[in-house]
C-alpha positions in Angstrom: 111.3 124.7 89.6 113.0 126.3 92.6 116.7 126.0 93.3 117.9 124.6 96.6 121.3 124.8 98.3 121.8 122.5 101.3 124.8 123.7 103.3 127.0 122.2 106.0 125.3 118.8 106.0 127.0 115.5 106.9 126.6 113.9 103.5 126.4 110.1 103.5 126.3 108.7 100.0 127.0 104.9 100.2 127.2 104.3 96.4 130.1 106.7 96.2 131.7 105.9 99.5 131.2 109.5 100.7 130.9 110.5 104.4 131.8 114.2 104.8 130.6 117.6 105.6 129.6 119.5 102.5 127.0 121.2 100.3 124.4 119.7 97.9 122.8 121.8 95.2 119.5 121.2 93.4 118.1 122.7 90.2 115.4 121.6 87.8 114.8 118.5 89.8 118.4 117.1 89.7 121.6 117.5 91.6 123.9 120.0 90.2 127.2 121.8 90.8 126.6 124.5 93.4 128.3 127.0 91.1 125.4 126.6 88.6 122.8 128.0 91.0 121.4 131.5 90.4 119.2 132.5 93.5 118.6 129.3 95.5 116.8 128.9 98.8 119.7 128.2 101.2 119.0 125.7 104.0 121.6 125.3 106.7 121.9 121.7 107.8 124.6 121.9 110.4 124.4 118.9 112.6 122.1 117.0 110.3 122.7 114.1 108.0 121.8 114.2 104.3 121.6 111.0 102.2 120.0 109.7 99.1 116.2 109.3 99.5 115.1 106.2 101.4 113.4 103.4 99.4 110.9 101.1 100.9 110.4 97.9 98.9 107.5 96.6 101.0 104.4 98.9 101.4 100.7 98.2 101.5 98.7 101.2 100.3 95.2 99.5 100.4 93.9 101.3 97.3 91.8 100.1 95.7 89.7 98.0 98.1 90.2 99.4 101.6 90.6 103.1 101.5 89.3 103.5 105.0 92.6 102.1 106.2 94.9 103.9 103.7 95.0 105.6 100.3 97.7 106.3 97.9 97.6 109.9 98.9 97.8 109.3 102.7 100.3 106.4 102.4 102.6 108.6 100.3 102.3 111.4 102.8 103.3 109.0 105.5 106.2 107.9 103.4 107.4 111.4 103.0 107.2 112.0 106.7 109.3 108.9 107.2 112.0 110.1 104.8 111.0 107.7 102.0 111.2 109.1 98.5 110.2 105.9 96.7 107.9 103.1 97.9 107.0 99.8 96.2 103.2 99.2 96.4 102.3 95.6 97.1 99.7 94.0 94.8 97.3 92.4 97.3 94.7 95.1 96.8 91.1 94.5 95.8 91.0 93.9 93.0 94.6 92.5 92.8 97.3 94.2 90.8 97.5 91.3 88.4 96.6 93.0 85.1 97.9 95.9 83.1 94.7 97.8 83.8 95.2 97.5 87.5 98.8 98.8 87.2 97.7 101.7 85.0 95.0 102.6 87.6 97.7 102.7 90.3 100.0 104.8 88.3 97.3 107.3 87.3 96.2 107.8 90.9 99.8 108.0 92.1 100.6 110.6 89.4 97.6 112.7 90.6 97.8 112.3 94.3 101.1 110.9 95.6 103.9 113.1 96.9 106.6 110.4 96.6 107.4 107.9 93.9 105.0 105.0 94.0 106.5 102.0 92.2 104.0 99.3 91.3 104.5 95.7 92.0 102.5 93.1 90.1 101.1 89.8 91.3 103.0 86.6 90.4 99.7 84.7 90.1 96.2 85.7 89.2 94.4 87.1 92.2 97.4 86.2 94.3 95.9 82.8 94.7 99.0 80.8 93.8 97.1 78.8 91.2 97.8 80.3 87.8 100.6 82.6 86.7 99.7 86.2 86.0 100.4 87.8 82.6 104.0 88.8 83.5 104.7 90.3 80.1 101.8 92.6 80.2 102.6 93.6 83.8 106.1 94.5 82.7 104.8 96.6 79.8 102.5 98.4 82.2 105.4 99.4 84.3 105.8 97.1 87.3 109.2 97.1 89.0 108.9 93.6 90.7 106.6 90.6 91.2 105.1 89.4 94.5 102.1 87.6 96.0 102.9 89.3 99.3 100.4 88.2 102.0 100.4 84.8 100.5 103.0 82.4 99.2 103.0 80.1 96.1 102.8 76.6 97.5 103.1 74.8 94.2 106.8 74.5 93.6 106.5 73.8 89.9 104.4 76.9 89.4 107.0 78.9 91.5 109.8 77.7 89.3 107.9 78.8 86.1 107.2 82.2 87.7 110.9 82.7 88.4 111.9 81.7 84.9 109.4 84.1 83.4 110.5 86.8 85.9 114.1 86.4 84.7 113.1 86.7 81.0 111.4 90.0 81.8 114.1 91.1 84.2 111.7 91.5 87.2 112.9 90.7 90.7 110.8 88.4 92.9 109.8 89.7 96.3 108.5 86.6 98.2 106.5 86.2 101.4 108.1 83.0 102.6 105.5 80.8 104.4 104.6 77.2 104.1 100.8 77.3 104.6 100.2 73.9 106.2 102.6 74.6 109.0 101.4 78.2 109.5 97.7 77.4 109.3 95.7 78.8 112.2 98.8 80.4 113.9 98.6 83.8 115.4 102.0 84.2 117.0 105.4 82.6 117.2 105.4 78.9 118.2 107.4 78.6 121.3 107.5 79.3 125.1 105.2 82.3 124.9 102.6 80.7 122.7 102.4 77.8 125.2 102.1 80.1 128.2 99.5 82.3 126.5 97.5 79.4 125.1 97.8 80.6 121.5 98.3 78.6 118.3 101.8 79.1 117.1 103.5 79.6 113.7 106.8 77.7 113.7 110.0 79.2 112.2 110.1 76.2 109.9 107.2 77.6 107.9 109.4 80.4 106.8 112.6 78.4 106.5 111.2 75.8 104.2 110.2 78.4 101.6 113.5 80.3 101.9 115.3 77.0 101.3 113.2 76.4 98.2 113.8 79.9 96.9 117.5 79.6 97.3 117.4 76.4 95.2 115.5 78.2 92.4 117.6 81.3 92.5 120.7 79.0 92.1 119.2 76.9 89.3 117.6 79.7 87.4 120.2 82.3 88.3 117.7 85.0 89.1 117.1 87.4 91.9 114.7 86.4 94.7 114.3 88.7 97.6 113.0 87.3 100.9 110.6 89.6 102.6 110.5 90.2 106.3 113.0 87.6 107.4 112.4 86.6 111.0 114.4 83.6 112.2 118.0 82.7 112.9 118.0 79.8 110.5 116.6 81.9 107.8 119.4 84.4 108.2 122.0 81.6 108.3 120.6 80.1 105.0 120.7 83.5 103.2 124.2 84.1 104.5 125.5 80.8 103.1 123.7 81.3 99.8 125.1 84.8 99.3 128.6 83.5 100.1 128.2 81.1 97.2 127.1 83.9 94.9 123.5 82.8 94.7 121.4 85.9 93.8 119.2 86.1 96.9 118.7 89.0 99.3 116.8 89.5 102.5 115.0 92.3 104.4 114.4 92.8 108.1 111.6 95.0 109.4 112.0 97.5 112.2 109.6 95.6 114.4 111.4 92.3 114.0 114.7 94.1 114.9 113.2 95.7 118.0 110.4 93.4 119.4 110.0 89.8 120.4 107.2 87.3 121.1 107.3 88.2 124.7 105.5 91.5 123.8 102.4 89.5 122.9 101.7 88.8 126.6 100.1 92.3 126.6 97.4 90.9 124.3 97.7 94.1 122.2 96.8 93.3 118.6 99.4 95.8 117.5 102.0 93.1 118.2 100.3 90.7 115.8 102.0 90.5 112.4 103.0 87.9 109.9 105.6 86.5 110.2 105.1 86.9 113.9 107.5 88.4 116.4 110.1 85.7 117.2 112.4 85.0 120.1 115.2 87.2 121.4 117.7 84.8 119.8 116.0 85.4 116.4 116.1 89.1 117.0 119.8 89.0 117.7 120.4 86.9 114.6 118.7 89.6 112.5 120.9 92.2 114.0 123.9 90.0 113.3 122.7 89.8 109.7 122.4 93.6 109.5 126.0 94.0 110.9 127.7 91.5 108.6 125.8 92.4 105.5 123.7 89.3 105.1 120.5 91.4 105.5 120.9 94.2 102.9 117.5 95.9 103.3 115.3 97.3 106.0 111.7 97.5 104.8 108.6 98.4 106.8 105.9 96.0 105.6 103.6 99.0 106.2 100.2 97.3 106.8 97.5 99.8 107.7 94.3 98.6 109.5 91.5 100.5 110.9 91.1 100.8 114.7 87.9 98.8 114.5 89.6 95.9 112.6 92.4 95.7 115.3 90.0 96.2 118.3 89.0 92.6 118.6 90.4 89.5 120.3 94.0 88.7 119.4 93.0 85.5 117.6 90.7 87.4 115.3 92.6 90.5 114.6 94.3 91.0 111.2 98.1 90.7 110.9 100.2 93.8 110.4 101.2 97.2 111.6 102.1 100.6 110.0 105.8 101.5 109.8 106.6 104.3 107.4 106.7 107.1 109.9 108.6 105.1 112.6 111.2 103.2 110.6 114.1 105.6 110.8 113.7 106.5 114.5 113.1 102.9 115.7 116.1 101.6 113.7 118.3 104.5 114.6 117.5 104.0 118.3 117.8 100.3 118.3 120.9 100.0 116.1 122.9 103.3 116.1 122.1 105.0 119.4 122.7 101.7 121.1 126.1 101.3 119.5 125.4 98.2 117.4 126.3 99.9 114.1 127.3 103.3 112.9 124.9 105.5 111.0 126.9 105.1 107.8 126.2 101.4 108.0 122.4 101.9 108.6 121.8 104.2 105.6 122.7 101.7 102.9 119.9 99.4 104.3 117.4 102.2 103.4 119.0 103.3 100.1 121.5 101.3 98.0 120.3 98.0 99.4 116.7 98.4 98.3 117.9 100.0 95.0 120.0 96.9 94.3 117.0 94.6 94.8 115.0 96.7 92.3 117.9 96.8 89.8 118.4 100.6 90.2 121.9 101.4 89.2 124.0 104.4 90.5 121.6 105.3 93.2 123.5 108.2 94.6 123.8 112.0 95.0 126.0 112.3 91.9 125.5 115.4 89.7 122.8 114.7 87.1 120.9 112.2 89.2 117.3 112.9 90.3 117.3 115.0 93.5 115.7 112.4 95.8 117.1 113.4 99.2 116.4 112.6 102.9 117.6 114.8 105.8 117.4 113.8 109.4 118.7 115.0 112.8 120.6 112.1 114.6 120.5 113.9 117.9 116.8 114.8 118.1 115.1 112.9 120.8 111.3 112.7 121.0 108.3 110.6 121.8 106.4 108.8 119.0 102.9 110.1 118.9 100.6 108.2 116.6 97.9 110.9 116.7 100.3 113.0 114.6 100.8 110.4 111.8 100.0 111.2 108.2 98.8 107.7 107.7 95.0 107.1 108.0 95.7 104.2 110.4 97.1 104.1 113.9 98.0 100.5 114.3 101.5 100.8 115.8 103.2 99.2 118.8 105.6 102.1 119.0 103.3 104.8 120.3 104.8 106.5 123.3 108.3 105.1 122.7 111.2 107.6 123.2 113.4 107.6 120.2 116.3 109.3 118.5 116.6 110.4 114.9 114.0 112.7 113.4 113.2 113.3 109.7 113.6 117.0 108.8 113.3 117.1 105.0 112.2 114.8 102.2 112.9 115.9 98.7 111.5 114.2 95.6 112.7 115.3 92.2 113.9 118.5 93.7 110.6 119.4 95.4 110.4 119.5 99.2 107.5 117.2 100.1 108.0 117.1 103.8 109.7 119.6 106.1 110.0 119.9 109.8 112.7 121.5 112.0 114.8 123.2 109.3 
């Protein structure tokens, strides 16, 4: 395997509290002392930021079942272009990832075709139907890193309690799509001023908040890790903040789209603004940003949800929920949070590295010598216009096409191998 020497980078390594100009050396897939290199490729990174590789704990790869929208190969290529070295594959495929055989299939295809690390997530319930617990022990043996019924939410509280208890016994974190189904039923956007003005059926924030309250209770009672996916309301952020202050093992993620867009965008009737949970109010958006700033929200995740152009090219009410996000996450978040002066870049990077690693129970996720050489490099000054026609993803369902942004991924390195390179 080739040797690499990255010189003159601004190294930001949150786990070790490092933010300094320096060099990073790679040999045999791991980070080493630069003095141990023989004849490396030298890459000058003056003016660029180098960090541990980004981790996305919330990605839909659509394989098996809907390979016209995305595949493991195309999704992992999109991840590499977005600076992600590891992605957690959600289990709501067809068939569902609820058996050891399904997980073994995913791992085999990923080993053959993926350019980044694809970490399998298993279903909490059989078929993701919320009726009967999946075989959690066999899923653990097959190599899952977490459990989720993402896209759906277990409504039976007794069943959810048992799932959390079993998850604890097998040391698997829960990643939960928090949605009370009777309140959300039939909704296509946030319930509020804009749903009334546009004549659309709304999804109230209470649908999310009820389940987050339930999960906090179970996390406290069972003392096990429950991660709240795509948090979207002010009251959700407030509940997670209070729970974490009490030492309850819960975490929350925000998506780039919930951090940057609101339900007012839906007035364009563009189905690329339709996602679940829906875009909320400006007050909710500001609450998410406050949660990012004060550490309540420890993770930024994309909820990358590819759909074909045909699927999205229908009336808003009938379009599927979801947008892609792997290739736009860093520039959208950098533009909205760092370039605008809300936070500094050294506070953004943990949301994409050590925060997700903590959710998955990955210890010492850093650039320390001996660790796997999973590395992301980006240019914080590069300004450009997002062009969806250049995406590596098979799908194009993004609301960010044509947006002027700052922060461009230059290099993605997985186990010492450059899997994406542009501009250096």
